[in-house]
Steps between C-alpha positions, in 0.01 A plus 500: 500500500733205567604372841846651452371851433423743774235768528513791743216550746456834677316531831402866521320665789447835668564325834720214613411278206418201721153460351631522143768241570260262674262516205779475245672205664172310521443551129857427388506179702248362251767508229786289639661449158549873446793705628444845647721786613320688774535875553343673800398864483333611824391855595432612143290794617564774242531551125880520501529160664247356257701634206814338643308171510396547138866531401585183696216310335614609152861404575387158622298446182805582288723272705262202521346521155155472663271760641514491880217412737393768749310411816368826641312618807509871412185700570586848367354521150765747373783274615328198348457685169870592500602143568286371216711694252729198510424196288435227755244246612330681788333311784338775706356379828282802563377521141391138513335503841413850620247563221297184566513566876375856452209365296418232754529725806327795338767745603823646365839404639733767634757440223751619756861387484662346803181401681703238689700773673221542755496132582757556776220651707262208448421236759594229251848645455552534874387140548757381246781691671397353833492153346847544346645605836332202667629257236857630520492468880373143476721373221662160542365456853703788641216617724209324670342820632151586382472191281133506591472809274622308195262414218713207391821329614693331221701193595741283307863398476767765459510658149159375390374850413345614828659845523426629147145367520446664840626834374288483186188431708580795724592746226220419258214408730576633848519146640690461825701197396750349741722212395669230703759243389455131566842371608657156568426532874129522418523185290686313774226592750243432227305799627430858405716767663338572842442867413278403205272242656241749620490659154446177305196642317714784359773275364554447129789299361733540204690207358744462210666222302825365650691575180398865496561538872848354468576737213388804701693392808816429299503869404486592867727231650685308227586135567346502848283239670232771505496499118556128442222334301467222761440756775254692286309178430486424871387847606230532237359155568500563875341843459223367279425214738486745790267737315269219393478364852425845643242575231696793360418580135806547282595581144799410284693814411748365246321578176265770626549877505469695823181653362347157442606370841359808670168478315466136605574585864253789504235279344540234766549701818216745429617828651185717534653838410660358183167396356593148388 
């Protein structure tokens, strides 16, 4: 398979398909020279839907000239058997992992589709919803109320990645993540914003290269002082000096994914209920 050819990858699940996609993307990322067309097929929970998927897989094989790859999290054996009528490379999450877990735990799994549906009643799910609401209310320094409830407060110059990182932490881990911009007035005073001083131990900084920051800001405010490379250089340098002086740990966000940034933050701030 050459770098110009494309192979179709199906993510097939009896639920939302999030697990299948997460697994599939992690695997496909190991093959950066290959091109993939991704097809999502969630809620495949009966034979008719499975047969429709079989037809799609066969059509893709004819179109691409390669047999497709199927990443599956189906648990119903009849639906799985129907799906396997297609000629494809199957990567079945439950087939690979449920069997060994059953052997290790000495008990059979439920093999029930849609087990995640009941998660809405779990304490973990409720905690994540509460964290998302908290994070949205404390985005970009818009509220100082109940900052003592935060698990972490991200600081950095405008457009350094604070909001998406905060939301990822809240959605994936139930972390109450506030974020607060460091602005020119802070640099002129050479001090942290007054509202943050008492929460110094909860602060974690994000920084970014001036070139990338300027590029991002140009998309928001073209040809402005805000986006000028000289201003970006000044703000980043001032922010880093401020964070170093205040003993605030920080990470460069330019070449890192949100997942990697979040993992680093969780590792360093040690939130008890997350288990890092």
